[in-house]
C-alpha positions as CSV (number, residue, x, y, z in Angstrom):
1,M,-2.8,-37.3,-0.2
2,A,-2.0,-33.7,0.8
3,E,-4.8,-31.2,1.1
4,R,-5.0,-28.8,-1.7
5,A,-5.0,-25.0,-1.4
6,V,-5.5,-22.4,-4.1
7,V,-4.1,-18.9,-3.3
8,V,-5.4,-16.1,-5.5
9,G,-2.8,-13.4,-5.7
10,S,1.0,-13.5,-5.2
11,G,1.5,-10.2,-3.3
12,P,2.8,-9.9,0.3
13,G,-0.3,-11.5,1.9
14,G,-0.8,-14.3,-0.7
15,A,2.9,-15.1,-0.8
16,T,3.0,-15.4,3.0
17,A,-0.1,-17.6,3.1
18,A,1.3,-19.8,0.4
19,M,4.7,-20.1,2.2
20,L,3.1,-21.2,5.5
21,L,0.6,-23.6,3.9
22,A,3.3,-25.2,1.6
23,E,5.7,-25.6,4.5
24,A,2.9,-27.2,6.6
25,G,2.5,-29.9,3.9
26,W,-0.4,-28.5,1.8
27,D,-0.4,-28.9,-2.0
28,V,-0.4,-25.2,-2.9
29,T,-1.1,-23.5,-6.3
30,V,-0.8,-19.7,-6.5
31,L,-2.8,-18.0,-9.3
32,E,-1.5,-14.6,-10.5
33,R,-3.2,-12.7,-13.2
34,G,-0.1,-10.8,-14.2
35,P,3.2,-12.0,-15.7
36,S,6.3,-13.2,-13.9
37,H,9.4,-11.2,-14.4
38,F,11.4,-13.7,-12.3
39,E,13.0,-16.8,-13.5
40,D,14.7,-17.5,-10.2
41,L,11.8,-18.4,-7.9
42,R,13.2,-22.0,-7.4
43,E,16.4,-20.6,-5.9
44,A,16.9,-19.7,-2.3
45,A,18.3,-16.3,-3.1
46,P,17.4,-13.9,-6.0
47,R,19.7,-13.5,-8.9
48,H,17.4,-11.5,-11.1
49,V,18.7,-7.9,-11.8
50,F,16.3,-5.4,-13.4
51,S,17.5,-3.9,-16.6
52,P,17.4,-0.1,-17.0
53,D,14.3,-0.5,-19.1
54,E,12.5,-2.6,-16.5
55,I,13.0,-0.2,-13.7
56,K,11.1,2.6,-15.4
57,G,7.9,1.6,-13.8
58,P,6.2,5.1,-13.5
59,V,7.2,5.9,-17.1
60,R,6.5,2.6,-18.9
61,G,4.0,1.1,-16.5
62,F,5.1,-2.5,-17.3
63,E,3.8,-3.8,-14.0
64,Y,0.3,-2.4,-14.2
65,P,-2.8,-3.9,-15.8
66,D,-3.9,-2.5,-19.1
67,P,-6.6,0.1,-18.3
68,L,-8.4,-0.8,-21.6
69,A,-8.3,-4.6,-21.1
70,E,-8.8,-4.5,-17.3
71,P,-10.4,-1.2,-16.4
72,R,-12.1,-0.2,-13.2
73,V,-15.0,2.2,-12.7
74,Y,-14.9,4.9,-10.0
75,A,-17.8,7.0,-8.8
76,D,-17.1,9.8,-6.3
77,R,-20.0,9.8,-3.8
78,A,-19.4,13.5,-3.0
79,L,-19.3,14.7,-6.6
80,P,-22.1,13.0,-8.5
81,G,-21.5,12.9,-12.2
82,R,-20.2,10.6,-14.9
83,P,-18.1,7.8,-13.4
84,V,-14.5,7.4,-14.4
85,T,-13.6,4.2,-16.3
86,G,-9.9,3.2,-16.8
87,F,-7.0,3.2,-14.4
88,V,-8.3,3.5,-10.9
89,N,-6.0,2.5,-8.0
90,A,-4.8,-0.6,-9.8
91,L,-2.0,-2.3,-8.0
92,P,0.7,-4.0,-10.1
93,A,-0.5,-7.2,-11.8
94,A,2.6,-9.3,-11.6
95,V,4.2,-12.1,-9.7
96,G,5.1,-10.4,-6.4
97,G,2.1,-8.0,-6.6
98,G,2.6,-4.5,-5.4
99,S,5.9,-5.3,-3.7
100,V,7.6,-5.7,-7.0
101,H,7.8,-1.9,-7.3
102,W,6.9,-0.8,-3.7
103,D,8.5,1.8,-1.5
104,A,9.4,-0.8,1.1
105,K,8.4,1.4,4.1
106,T,7.5,-0.9,7.0
107,P,6.2,1.0,10.1
108,R,3.9,-0.7,12.5
109,L,0.3,0.3,13.1
110,W,-0.3,1.7,16.6
111,D,-2.1,0.0,19.5
112,L,-5.0,2.5,19.2
113,D,-5.5,1.4,15.6
114,F,-6.5,-2.1,16.8
115,A,-8.8,-0.7,19.5
116,K,-10.0,2.5,17.8
117,R,-13.5,2.5,19.2
118,S,-12.5,1.4,22.7
119,T,-9.7,4.0,22.8
120,L,-11.0,7.0,20.9
121,G,-14.7,6.3,20.6
122,P,-17.1,6.6,17.7
123,L,-17.2,9.3,15.0
124,P,-20.4,10.7,13.5
125,D,-21.5,9.3,10.2
126,A,-18.7,6.6,10.4
127,D,-18.3,3.0,11.5
128,V,-15.3,3.0,13.9
129,V,-14.7,-0.5,15.3
130,D,-12.0,-2.5,17.1
131,W,-10.0,-5.3,15.5
132,P,-10.7,-8.8,16.8
133,F,-7.2,-8.8,18.3
134,D,-5.0,-6.2,19.9
135,Y,-1.5,-4.9,19.2
136,A,0.1,-7.1,21.9
137,E,-1.2,-10.2,20.2
138,L,0.2,-9.2,16.9
139,A,3.6,-7.9,18.2
140,P,5.5,-11.2,17.9
141,F,4.2,-11.6,14.3
142,Y,5.4,-8.1,13.6
143,D,8.9,-9.3,14.7
144,E,8.6,-12.3,12.4
145,A,7.4,-10.2,9.5
146,E,10.4,-7.8,9.9
147,A,12.7,-10.8,9.9
148,L,11.1,-12.3,6.8
149,L,11.2,-9.1,4.7
150,G,14.5,-7.9,6.1
151,V,13.8,-4.6,7.7
152,Q,16.4,-1.9,8.7
153,G,15.7,0.5,11.5
154,D,16.9,1.7,14.9
155,R,14.9,0.9,18.0
156,A,17.0,3.3,20.1
157,A,16.2,6.2,17.8
158,L,12.4,5.7,17.9
159,P,10.6,8.5,19.7
160,A,8.9,7.9,23.0
161,L,5.5,8.5,21.3
162,T,6.1,5.8,18.8
163,L,7.4,3.3,21.3
164,R,4.5,3.9,23.6
165,R,2.0,3.3,20.8
166,A,3.9,0.5,19.0
167,P,6.1,-1.0,21.7
168,R,8.7,-3.6,20.7
169,T,11.0,-5.9,22.6
170,R,13.5,-6.5,19.8
171,D,15.7,-4.3,17.6
172,F,15.3,-4.4,13.9
173,P,17.1,-7.2,11.8
174,M,19.4,-4.5,10.4
175,P,20.6,-1.0,11.4
176,P,19.7,1.9,9.1
177,G,21.8,2.4,6.0
178,P,23.1,5.8,4.8
179,D,20.7,8.7,5.1
180,Q,19.0,10.5,2.2
181,T,20.3,14.1,1.9
182,S,16.9,15.7,1.8
183,S,15.6,13.6,4.6
184,V,18.4,14.7,6.9
185,R,17.6,18.3,6.1
186,V,13.9,18.1,6.8
187,A,14.5,16.0,9.9
188,A,16.7,18.7,11.3
189,A,14.0,21.3,10.6
190,A,11.4,19.1,12.3
191,R,13.6,18.9,15.5
192,S,13.9,22.7,15.5
193,L,10.1,22.8,15.6
194,G,9.9,20.5,18.6
195,L,8.9,17.4,16.5
196,A,10.5,13.9,16.8
197,P,11.7,12.5,13.5
198,Y,13.3,9.1,13.3
199,P,14.9,6.7,10.8
200,M,12.0,5.2,8.8
201,P,11.9,1.3,9.0
202,M,12.4,0.0,5.5
203,A,12.7,-3.4,3.9
204,A,16.0,-2.7,2.1
205,N,19.3,-4.3,3.1
206,S,21.8,-2.2,4.9
207,R,24.0,-5.2,4.9
208,P,23.9,-8.6,3.1
209,Y,20.8,-10.4,4.4
210,D,19.0,-13.6,3.4
211,G,21.1,-14.0,0.3
212,R,20.4,-10.5,-1.0
213,P,23.1,-7.8,-1.5
214,V,23.4,-4.4,0.2
215,C,21.2,-1.6,-1.0
216,T,23.1,0.8,-3.3
217,D,20.8,3.7,-2.1
218,C,20.1,4.7,-5.7
219,G,16.8,6.5,-4.7
220,T,14.5,4.7,-7.2
221,C,12.5,2.6,-4.8
222,C,8.9,3.8,-5.1
223,G,7.4,2.7,-8.4
224,Y,10.6,1.0,-9.7
225,G,12.1,-2.5,-9.7
226,C,15.1,-2.9,-7.4
227,P,18.1,-3.0,-9.8
228,G,20.2,-5.0,-7.4
229,G,17.7,-7.2,-5.6
230,A,18.4,-5.7,-2.2
231,R,14.8,-4.8,-1.4
232,G,12.6,-7.3,0.5
233,S,9.3,-8.2,-1.0
234,A,6.7,-10.9,-1.4
235,L,9.2,-12.8,-3.5
236,T,11.0,-13.8,-0.3
237,A,8.0,-15.7,1.0
238,L,7.1,-16.9,-2.5
239,R,10.6,-18.5,-3.0
240,R,10.1,-20.3,0.3
241,A,6.7,-21.5,-0.9
242,V,8.1,-22.8,-4.2
243,L,11.0,-24.5,-2.5
244,A,8.4,-26.2,-0.3
245,G,6.6,-27.5,-3.3
246,A,4.1,-24.7,-4.2
247,E,3.4,-23.9,-7.9
248,V,3.0,-20.4,-9.2
249,R,0.9,-20.0,-12.3
250,S,1.2,-16.5,-13.9
251,L,-1.1,-15.0,-16.4
252,C,-4.0,-16.9,-14.8
253,T,-7.0,-14.8,-13.7
254,A,-9.4,-16.3,-11.1
255,V,-13.0,-15.6,-12.2
256,A,-15.0,-17.7,-9.8
257,V,-14.8,-19.7,-6.6
258,R,-17.0,-22.8,-6.9
259,H,-18.8,-23.7,-3.7
260,T,-21.6,-25.8,-2.3
261,G,-23.2,-24.7,1.0
262,R,-20.5,-23.6,3.4
263,R,-17.6,-25.2,1.5
264,A,-15.6,-24.1,-1.6
265,R,-14.6,-26.9,-3.8
266,G,-12.5,-25.2,-6.5
267,V,-11.4,-22.1,-8.3
268,V,-12.1,-21.3,-12.0
269,Y,-9.4,-19.3,-13.8
270,A,-8.7,-18.1,-17.3
271,D,-5.3,-18.4,-18.9
272,A,-3.6,-15.8,-21.1
273,E,-5.7,-17.0,-24.1
274,G,-8.9,-16.8,-22.2
275,R,-9.3,-20.6,-21.8
276,R,-11.0,-21.6,-18.6
277,S,-10.0,-24.4,-16.2
278,E,-10.9,-25.4,-12.7
279,L,-8.6,-26.2,-9.8
280,P,-10.0,-28.4,-7.0
281,A,-9.4,-26.9,-3.6
282,D,-9.8,-27.9,0.0
283,R,-8.9,-24.3,1.0
284,V,-9.2,-21.1,-1.0
285,V,-7.3,-18.0,-0.1
286,L,-8.3,-14.6,-1.5
287,A,-5.3,-12.4,-1.7
288,G,-5.6,-10.3,-4.8
289,S,-5.8,-6.9,-2.9
290,A,-8.9,-5.4,-1.3
291,V,-10.6,-4.4,-4.6
292,E,-9.9,-7.6,-6.5
293,S,-10.7,-9.9,-3.5
294,C,-14.1,-8.2,-3.0
295,R,-14.7,-8.5,-6.8
296,L,-13.9,-12.2,-6.8
297,A,-16.1,-12.8,-3.8
298,A,-19.0,-11.0,-5.5
299,L,-18.5,-12.7,-8.8
300,S,-18.6,-16.0,-7.0
301,E,-21.7,-15.1,-5.0
302,L,-20.0,-16.2,-1.8
303,P,-22.5,-16.1,1.0
304,D,-22.4,-13.1,3.4
305,R,-25.0,-12.8,6.1
306,S,-23.7,-9.4,7.3
307,G,-24.4,-7.6,4.0
308,L,-21.0,-5.9,4.4
309,L,-19.2,-7.7,1.6
310,G,-17.3,-4.9,-0.3
311,R,-18.3,-2.2,2.2
312,H,-16.0,-0.1,4.4
313,L,-13.4,0.3,1.7
314,M,-10.6,2.6,2.8
315,F,-7.8,4.5,1.1
316,H,-5.1,6.5,2.9
317,W,-5.9,10.2,2.5
318,Y,-2.6,11.8,1.3
319,S,-1.4,15.4,1.9
320,V,1.8,16.7,0.4
321,A,4.0,19.8,0.7
322,Y,6.8,20.9,-1.7
323,G,9.5,23.4,-1.0
324,L,11.4,25.2,-3.8
325,F,15.0,26.2,-3.0
326,L,16.1,28.9,-5.4
327,G,19.6,29.6,-4.1
328,E,21.0,26.1,-3.9
329,R,20.7,22.6,-5.4
330,V,19.3,20.4,-2.6
331,R,19.2,17.3,-4.7
332,G,16.1,15.8,-3.1
333,A,16.4,12.4,-4.8
334,R,20.0,11.7,-3.7
335,G,20.1,8.5,-1.6
336,R,17.7,5.8,-0.6
337,N,14.2,7.0,-1.1
338,V,13.1,8.9,2.0
339,T,15.0,7.7,5.1
340,H,13.3,9.6,7.8
341,A,9.7,10.1,9.1
342,L,7.8,11.5,12.0
343,D,4.7,10.3,13.9
344,D,3.6,13.5,15.6
345,F,0.8,14.1,13.2
346,A,-0.7,10.7,13.8
347,D,-1.2,11.6,17.5
348,P,-4.9,12.6,18.3
349,D,-3.4,14.5,21.3
350,Q,-0.9,16.6,19.3
351,P,-1.1,20.2,20.2
352,G,-4.2,21.9,18.8
353,A,-5.7,18.7,17.4
354,R,-8.6,18.3,19.9
355,A,-9.6,21.9,19.6
356,A,-9.6,21.7,15.8
357,A,-11.7,18.6,16.0
358,R,-14.2,20.2,18.3
359,A,-14.5,23.2,16.0
360,A,-15.5,20.8,13.2
361,G,-18.0,18.9,15.4
362,L,-15.7,15.9,15.9
363,P,-14.5,14.3,19.1
364,Y,-10.9,13.9,17.7
365,L,-8.8,13.9,14.6
366,R,-5.5,12.4,13.5
367,G,-3.4,12.6,10.4
368,G,-0.7,9.9,9.9
369,V,2.9,9.2,9.4
370,V,4.9,11.9,7.6
371,E,7.7,10.9,5.2
372,L,10.4,13.5,5.2
373,G,12.3,14.5,2.1
374,G,12.4,13.1,-1.3
375,G,12.0,14.8,-4.7
376,Q,11.6,14.0,-8.4
377,P,13.6,10.8,-9.0
378,G,15.4,10.4,-12.3
379,R,16.0,12.7,-15.2
380,V,13.6,10.8,-17.4
381,R,10.6,11.2,-15.0
382,E,11.6,14.9,-14.5
383,G,11.6,15.4,-18.3
384,H,8.1,13.9,-18.6
385,V,6.8,16.5,-16.2
386,Y,8.3,19.4,-18.2
387,R,7.0,17.9,-21.4
388,R,3.4,18.1,-20.0
389,L,3.9,21.4,-18.3
390,L,5.3,23.6,-21.0
391,P,2.3,23.5,-23.4
392,L,0.1,24.5,-20.5
393,L,2.3,27.6,-20.0
394,A,2.1,28.5,-23.7
395,A,5.8,28.1,-23.9
396,G,5.8,26.5,-27.3
397,S,7.1,23.1,-28.2
398,P,7.6,20.8,-25.2
399,Y,11.0,19.9,-26.6
400,G,12.3,23.4,-27.6
401,P,14.7,25.8,-25.9
402,A,12.4,26.2,-22.8
403,F,12.6,22.4,-22.2
404,A,16.4,22.4,-22.5
405,R,16.7,25.3,-20.1
406,L,14.5,23.5,-17.5
407,M,16.5,20.3,-17.8
408,R,19.7,22.3,-17.2
409,Q,18.3,24.2,-14.2
410,S,16.5,21.1,-12.9
411,P,14.0,22.9,-10.6
412,L,12.1,19.8,-9.8
413,R,14.9,17.4,-9.2
414,D,17.7,19.5,-7.7
415,R,15.8,22.4,-6.1
416,L,12.6,20.8,-4.8
417,L,12.0,18.9,-1.6
418,G,8.8,17.3,-0.5
419,V,7.1,15.8,2.6
420,Q,4.1,13.5,2.4
421,M,1.5,12.4,5.1
422,H,-0.4,9.1,4.9
423,G,-3.6,10.3,6.5
424,E,-6.0,7.8,8.1
425,D,-9.2,7.1,6.1
426,I,-12.1,6.5,8.4
427,S,-14.3,3.5,7.7
428,Q,-17.7,4.3,6.2
429,R,-20.3,1.8,5.2
430,D,-21.1,3.5,1.9
431,N,-17.5,3.4,0.7
432,R,-17.5,0.1,-1.2
433,V,-16.7,-2.2,-4.1
434,T,-19.4,-3.7,-6.2
435,L,-19.6,-5.2,-9.7
436,D,-20.3,-2.6,-12.5
437,P,-23.5,-3.4,-14.2
438,A,-22.3,-2.5,-17.7
439,V,-18.4,-2.5,-18.0
440,R,-16.6,-5.8,-18.7
441,D,-13.0,-6.7,-18.9
442,W,-11.3,-8.6,-21.8
443,L,-12.6,-11.9,-20.4
444,G,-16.2,-10.6,-20.4
445,V,-16.3,-10.4,-16.6
446,P,-17.8,-7.5,-14.7
447,V,-15.2,-5.0,-13.5
448,P,-15.0,-3.5,-10.0
449,R,-17.0,-0.4,-9.4
450,I,-15.5,1.7,-6.6
451,S,-17.8,4.2,-4.8
452,W,-15.9,6.4,-2.3
453,A,-15.7,9.8,-0.7
454,P,-13.7,11.1,2.2
455,H,-15.2,11.6,5.6
456,R,-15.4,15.0,7.4
457,H,-12.6,13.6,9.6
458,E,-10.1,13.3,6.7
459,L,-10.9,16.8,5.4
460,T,-10.6,18.3,8.8
461,A,-7.4,16.5,9.6
462,Q,-6.0,17.6,6.3
463,R,-6.8,21.3,6.8
464,F,-5.2,21.0,10.3
465,C,-2.0,19.3,9.1
466,L,-1.3,21.1,5.7
467,P,0.0,24.3,7.4
468,R,2.2,22.2,9.6
469,L,3.7,20.3,6.6
470,A,4.4,23.7,5.0
471,A,6.1,24.9,8.2
472,L,8.5,21.9,8.0
473,L,9.8,23.1,4.6
474,R,10.0,26.7,5.6
475,A,12.1,25.7,8.6
476,A,14.3,23.7,6.2
477,G,15.0,26.9,4.3
478,A,12.6,26.7,1.3
479,D,12.0,30.0,-0.6
480,A,8.5,29.0,-1.7
481,V,6.2,26.3,-0.3
482,A,3.0,24.7,-1.6
483,A,1.0,22.4,0.6
484,V,-1.9,20.6,-1.2
485,P,-4.2,17.6,-1.0
486,E,-2.8,14.8,-3.1
487,T,-6.0,13.3,-4.5
488,R,-4.9,12.0,-7.8
489,S,-2.3,9.6,-9.2
490,R,1.1,11.1,-10.1
491,L,1.7,8.1,-12.4
492,F,-1.3,8.5,-14.6
493,P,-2.0,12.2,-15.2
494,R,-5.0,11.6,-17.3
495,E,-7.0,10.6,-14.3
496,P,-9.5,13.2,-13.1
497,G,-8.6,14.8,-9.8
498,T,-11.4,13.1,-7.9
499,V,-9.8,9.7,-8.1
500,P,-7.9,8.8,-4.9
501,G,-4.3,8.9,-5.9
502,N,-2.8,6.1,-3.7
503,F,-2.6,2.4,-3.7
504,H,-3.2,1.6,0.0
505,T,-6.5,-0.2,-0.6
506,L,-7.9,-1.6,2.6
507,G,-11.2,-3.1,3.9
508,G,-14.2,-4.6,2.1
509,L,-13.9,-8.0,3.8
510,R,-13.2,-6.8,7.3
511,M,-12.6,-9.0,10.3
512,S,-14.9,-9.2,13.3
513,H,-15.9,-11.7,16.0
514,D,-19.5,-10.9,15.3
515,P,-20.8,-12.3,12.0
516,A,-23.2,-9.4,11.8
517,A,-20.3,-6.8,12.0
518,G,-17.9,-8.2,9.4
519,V,-17.3,-10.6,6.5
520,T,-14.5,-12.6,8.0
521,D,-13.8,-13.9,11.5
522,G,-10.9,-13.3,13.8
523,V,-8.5,-15.5,11.7
524,G,-9.6,-14.2,8.3
525,R,-12.0,-17.0,7.4
526,M,-15.3,-15.9,5.9
527,H,-18.0,-16.2,8.5
528,A,-20.4,-18.0,6.1
529,M,-17.7,-20.3,4.6
530,D,-15.7,-23.1,6.3
531,N,-12.7,-23.1,4.0
532,V,-12.4,-19.6,2.3
533,F,-9.8,-17.3,3.9
534,V,-8.7,-13.8,3.1
535,A,-5.0,-12.8,3.2
536,D,-4.7,-9.2,2.1
537,G,-5.6,-5.6,3.2
538,S,-9.3,-6.2,2.7
539,L,-9.2,-7.7,6.2
540,F,-8.5,-4.4,7.9
541,P,-11.3,-3.0,10.1
542,T,-9.5,0.4,10.3
543,S,-6.9,1.8,8.0
544,G,-4.5,3.3,10.6
545,G,-2.2,6.1,9.8
546,H,0.9,4.2,8.6
547,N,1.9,2.2,5.6
548,P,0.0,-1.2,5.7
549,T,2.2,-3.9,4.1
550,L,4.0,-5.0,7.3
551,T,0.7,-5.3,9.1
552,I,-0.7,-7.3,6.2
553,V,2.2,-9.8,6.4
554,A,2.0,-10.0,10.2
555,T,-1.8,-10.5,10.2
556,V,-1.5,-13.3,7.6
557,L,1.3,-14.9,9.6
558,R,-0.9,-14.9,12.7
559,N,-4.1,-16.1,11.0
560,T,-2.5,-18.8,8.8
561,R,-0.4,-20.3,11.7
562,R,-3.6,-20.7,13.6
563,T,-5.5,-22.4,10.9
564,A,-3.0,-24.3,8.7
């Protein structure tokens, strides 16, 4: 009889683990707390096409958990006060996880991200560590992950800095597709300032690939379902898993891992009616995202001798700048969503960075990758912004003449360009996920309580980089520029401004060779358990300064191949 594996979560990490285990002969069941929008998982290539209603993710929020039925609690450590209860950094709860509506950006982390302490040294009041493996060891799995997702890019166009920090021996599976209008404009401005922009690697087909069609470059990537199925996602691995015999159970929420001593023996889950069942397991894989995997481990009272379970939670620290162009329509949303980026601000040796760090009492600072261009996608989303804005300006009814004039002029969609930096979030012991002592979800289970605050490094790096982001847009010809911290969600405007506004949730079950320094070992197995593995961003010892999904997939490929 085949050994049985239960994978909790169907996002990129969980789907990759399920694929490898099923193809290795395991009897695999994937539990996903959200619904399935895909009836074609038993087919080698997708045929599902999102309807116009389904792709309105940021407006309708179909993919997200209900903040009343499945809330989270957030407490800002730097601003003591009443905690926030509701929607807090919740990734999509759906088959495919966050990749159902992801932006599909797939840069690699740098070599120094895997050897942060060895390369750059410690930071005061932080816990900077090395990963249990280096970039060179992960590089072939990066190649495999790019082939699995279907990544477009141009090795020849990568700057020398990027190739030095993230070397590669192969080109991308596909060349870049057409450029976004606004990205080209800001990239040209970056070159005029001596910076080195490049085509951003992205899991969207520039030619037919793996049974999926060519991307139509419609611009509605981030937060939307792909209307044509051209975007790579967790569904690629999940289809392979199902074709190899895996079962995907949607609307099934894992509530406990049963265990005896060092071994897990099964997973208890609740179905859509709240009825509980238990699946026996020879191997359990936690892959529900950093917050949810930490929550399940805590609910299950999984042993952890390090005392670090749930600690060292990280978010990327975003900074944004917007440029208003009064004399022309720049049409920021035209084309595939953000086709160019630059890595200059991720370099700790960029001009002026060391001096700015010393002035703040730090040995170094770094920002992160900067996505160039983009604007307000879609008339519907633009209209929602005006509807909220006009009452604040005492301009009368949100749907009166002033609203109609704004829709005709389209200052947000046609005259606004933006740039965004994914700043590194330094690991701190007190940034953590615990179980809230009072708030329960619809199943009566304690919800996650997130305690977090930025480090002095993030704040210093942001102050250093914001004027440089603004300079990019001035060089592009903007008449007015605003460069601001992005510390709240743009999708859910009722959130207080203290809630981190991004969904790159990392850490909490970090890897380490030393059982006293991390929760999981060098292959993602919990130090105190023989058969419980982790396969999501909670494994990360450092956050890096680049989008994390490709690294999640590559890390799970490495870890699972070594243990399956």
